C-alpha positions as CSV (number, residue, x, y, z in Angstrom):
1,X,13.5,1.1,9.3
2,X,11.7,-2.2,9.1
3,X,12.3,-4.8,11.8
4,X,12.3,-8.4,10.9
5,X,12.3,-11.6,13.0
6,X,14.1,-14.5,11.4
7,X,13.0,-17.8,13.0
8,X,15.0,-20.8,11.8
9,X,17.0,-23.5,13.6
10,X,19.7,-23.4,10.8
11,X,22.2,-21.0,12.5
12,X,24.3,-20.7,9.3
13,X,21.2,-19.6,7.4
14,X,20.1,-17.1,10.0
15,X,23.5,-15.6,10.1
16,X,23.6,-15.3,6.3
17,X,20.1,-13.7,6.2
18,X,21.0,-11.4,9.1
19,X,24.0,-10.1,7.3
20,X,22.3,-9.8,4.0
21,X,19.1,-8.1,5.3
22,X,21.1,-5.7,7.5
23,X,23.1,-4.7,4.4
24,X,19.8,-4.0,2.7
25,X,18.8,-1.6,5.5
26,X,16.6,-3.9,7.7
27,X,16.9,-4.4,11.4
28,X,16.9,-8.1,12.4
29,X,16.5,-10.4,15.3
30,X,16.7,-14.2,15.3
31,X,15.1,-17.1,17.0
32,X,16.4,-20.7,16.6
33,X,13.4,-22.6,17.9
34,X,9.6,-22.2,17.8
35,X,9.0,-21.4,21.4
36,X,11.5,-18.6,21.3
37,X,10.0,-17.3,18.0
38,X,6.5,-17.1,19.5
39,X,7.7,-15.5,22.7
40,X,9.6,-12.8,20.8
41,X,6.7,-12.2,18.4
42,X,4.4,-11.8,21.4
43,X,6.6,-9.4,23.3
44,X,8.0,-7.2,20.4
45,X,6.6,-5.6,17.3
46,X,8.0,-6.8,14.0
47,X,7.1,-5.6,10.5
48,X,7.5,-9.1,9.1
49,X,8.5,-12.6,10.3
50,X,10.5,-15.1,8.3
51,X,9.3,-18.4,9.7
52,X,10.8,-21.9,9.0
53,X,8.5,-24.9,9.4
54,X,10.8,-27.5,10.9
55,X,12.1,-26.1,14.2
56,X,12.6,-27.7,17.6
57,X,10.3,-27.2,20.6
58,X,7.5,-25.9,18.4
59,X,7.1,-26.2,14.6
60,X,6.4,-23.2,12.4
61,X,2.7,-24.3,11.8
62,X,2.0,-24.2,15.5
63,X,3.8,-20.9,15.9
64,X,1.7,-19.4,13.2
65,X,-1.6,-20.8,14.5
66,X,-0.9,-19.2,17.9
67,X,0.4,-16.0,16.4
68,X,-2.7,-15.5,14.4
69,X,-4.9,-15.5,17.5
70,X,-3.2,-12.3,18.6
71,X,-1.6,-10.7,15.5
72,X,-1.8,-10.2,11.8
73,X,1.9,-9.4,11.4
74,X,3.0,-10.5,7.8
75,X,4.6,-13.9,7.7
76,X,6.9,-15.4,5.0
77,X,7.1,-19.1,5.5
78,X,10.1,-21.2,4.5
79,X,9.2,-24.7,3.3
80,X,11.2,-27.8,2.2
81,X,11.7,-27.9,-1.5
82,X,8.9,-29.9,-3.2
83,X,6.7,-30.0,-0.1
84,X,3.6,-28.5,-1.7
85,X,1.4,-29.7,1.2
86,X,3.5,-27.6,3.6
87,X,3.0,-24.4,1.5
88,X,-0.8,-25.0,1.3
89,X,-1.1,-25.6,5.0
90,X,0.9,-22.5,5.7
91,X,-1.3,-20.4,3.6
92,X,-4.5,-21.9,5.1
93,X,-3.5,-20.9,8.6
94,X,-2.5,-17.4,7.7
95,X,0.9,-17.1,6.0
96,X,1.2,-14.2,3.5
97,X,3.6,-16.0,1.2
98,X,6.0,-18.9,1.1
99,X,9.4,-19.8,-0.4
100,X,11.0,-23.2,-0.8
101,X,14.4,-23.8,0.8
102,X,17.2,-23.4,-0.2
103,X,16.5,-20.0,-1.6
104,X,18.7,-17.1,-2.7
105,X,18.8,-14.2,-0.2
106,X,18.1,-11.8,-3.0
107,X,14.8,-13.7,-3.7
108,X,13.9,-13.5,0.0
109,X,14.4,-9.8,0.0
110,X,12.3,-9.4,-3.1
111,X,9.4,-11.3,-1.4
112,X,9.9,-9.3,1.8
113,X,9.6,-6.0,0.0
114,X,6.5,-7.1,-1.9
115,X,4.8,-8.2,1.4
116,X,5.8,-4.9,3.1
117,X,4.3,-2.9,0.2
118,X,1.0,-4.8,0.7
119,X,1.2,-4.2,4.4
120,X,2.0,-0.5,4.2
121,X,-0.4,1.5,6.5
122,X,1.1,4.9,5.7
123,X,-1.4,5.6,2.9
124,X,-3.1,9.0,3.2
125,X,-6.2,7.6,1.3
126,X,-9.0,7.5,3.8
127,X,-11.7,6.6,1.3
128,X,-13.8,3.5,1.8
129,X,-15.4,1.0,-0.5
130,X,-18.8,-0.1,0.7
131,X,-20.8,-2.8,-0.9
132,X,-23.9,-4.1,0.8
133,X,-22.9,-4.5,4.4
134,X,-19.2,-4.9,3.7
135,X,-16.9,-1.9,4.1
136,X,-13.2,-1.7,3.4
137,X,-11.3,1.4,4.5
138,X,-8.0,2.0,2.6
139,X,-6.6,4.4,5.2
140,X,-7.0,2.3,8.3
141,X,-6.7,-0.9,6.3
142,X,-9.7,-2.3,8.2
143,X,-12.6,-4.3,6.9
144,X,-16.0,-4.3,8.6
145,X,-19.0,-6.6,7.9
146,X,-22.3,-5.8,9.6
147,X,-20.3,-3.2,11.5
148,X,-18.0,-5.9,13.0
149,X,-14.3,-5.9,12.4
150,X,-12.9,-8.8,10.4
151,X,-9.3,-9.6,11.1
152,X,-7.3,-10.0,7.9
153,X,-3.7,-10.4,6.8
154,X,-2.3,-7.7,4.6
155,X,-2.4,-10.0,1.6
156,X,-6.1,-10.9,2.2
157,X,-6.9,-7.2,2.5
158,X,-5.1,-6.4,-0.8
159,X,-7.0,-9.2,-2.6
160,X,-10.3,-8.0,-1.3
161,X,-9.6,-4.4,-2.2
162,X,-8.9,-5.4,-5.8
163,X,-12.0,-7.5,-6.0
164,X,-14.2,-4.9,-4.5
165,X,-12.8,-2.2,-6.8
166,X,-13.9,-4.4,-9.7
167,X,-17.1,-5.6,-8.1
168,X,-19.5,-7.2,-10.6
169,X,-16.7,-7.9,-13.0
170,X,-14.5,-11.0,-13.4
171,X,-10.9,-10.4,-12.4
172,X,-8.5,-12.8,-14.0
173,X,-6.2,-14.8,-11.8
174,X,-3.2,-13.3,-13.7
175,X,-4.3,-9.7,-13.1
176,X,-5.3,-10.4,-9.4
177,X,-1.9,-11.9,-8.8
178,X,-0.1,-8.9,-10.3
179,X,-2.2,-6.3,-8.5
180,X,-2.7,-7.9,-5.1
181,X,0.3,-10.2,-4.7
182,X,2.8,-8.2,-6.7
183,X,4.0,-11.3,-8.7
184,X,3.4,-13.0,-12.0
185,X,1.1,-16.1,-11.6
186,X,3.0,-19.3,-12.2
187,X,1.3,-22.5,-13.5
188,X,1.4,-24.4,-10.2
189,X,1.2,-21.6,-7.7
190,X,-1.8,-22.3,-5.3
191,X,-1.2,-19.2,-3.1
192,X,-3.9,-17.1,-4.7
193,X,-6.5,-19.8,-4.4
194,X,-5.6,-20.4,-0.8
195,X,-5.9,-16.7,0.1
196,X,-9.3,-16.6,-1.7
197,X,-10.4,-19.6,0.3
198,X,-9.4,-17.9,3.6
199,X,-11.3,-14.7,2.6
200,X,-14.4,-16.7,1.9
201,X,-14.3,-18.4,5.3
202,X,-13.9,-15.1,7.1
203,X,-16.7,-13.4,5.2
204,X,-19.0,-16.4,5.6
205,X,-18.2,-16.7,9.3
206,X,-19.3,-13.0,9.8
207,X,-22.4,-13.1,7.6
208,X,-23.5,-16.7,7.0
209,X,-23.4,-15.9,3.3
210,X,-21.1,-18.2,1.3
211,X,-21.2,-16.4,-2.1
212,X,-19.4,-13.1,-1.7
213,X,-16.7,-14.2,-4.1
214,X,-17.5,-16.6,-6.9
215,X,-15.1,-18.6,-9.1
216,X,-15.4,-18.2,-12.8
217,X,-13.8,-21.5,-13.8
218,X,-10.7,-21.1,-16.0
219,X,-10.8,-17.3,-15.8
220,X,-10.7,-15.9,-12.3
221,X,-12.8,-14.5,-9.5
222,X,-15.8,-12.1,-9.2
223,X,-17.0,-10.1,-6.2
224,X,-20.8,-10.4,-6.2
225,X,-22.9,-7.2,-6.2
226,X,-26.3,-8.4,-5.1
227,X,-27.7,-7.5,-1.7
228,X,-26.9,-9.7,1.2
229,X,-29.4,-9.9,3.9
């Protein structure tokens, strides 16, 4: 049974989500301010965290920044409707996905299930993809570059897996969104671009190479096959 932390200062919303998610078979706990959310996330294990941005004591961005120093637990951020900057910042600092408030509980559940599918570690596949000095293991869901572990969110792992499976070929944004994010790409959705940007930063930081993933303008992305020194 999946365990979810709902972090939002809107008590009416947390009660609504708690009831709805429990009816869907999830176990839930709630926090109504940022400090409580961070403490609970640090002391207990959750399968996913629903994290609002505007909370007292500590906002959702600061919670996520601190959380990412110790955990890669999947995070679904709730942003104010129309605040595109908030969603971009959330993705930059490690959110797996975002939804604009107010949102239908059914939609939240759909996003939760999609994120949990990406984060599933029960796969019996232990095969690895190794290209140059980068190795991705499907079973352990770990990525090593130059034999050093690179910490990744489940979404970043999924995107990298699709790109490495198709190394040398261009993967369209539409296909990458379907295969890695589990959703149809919408015209103004920047989430895929932000996840790619995060991946590039992590790979560059570990190897000082900045061209692992190239953009084919107007089409999609390509994982480069040439040898990295």
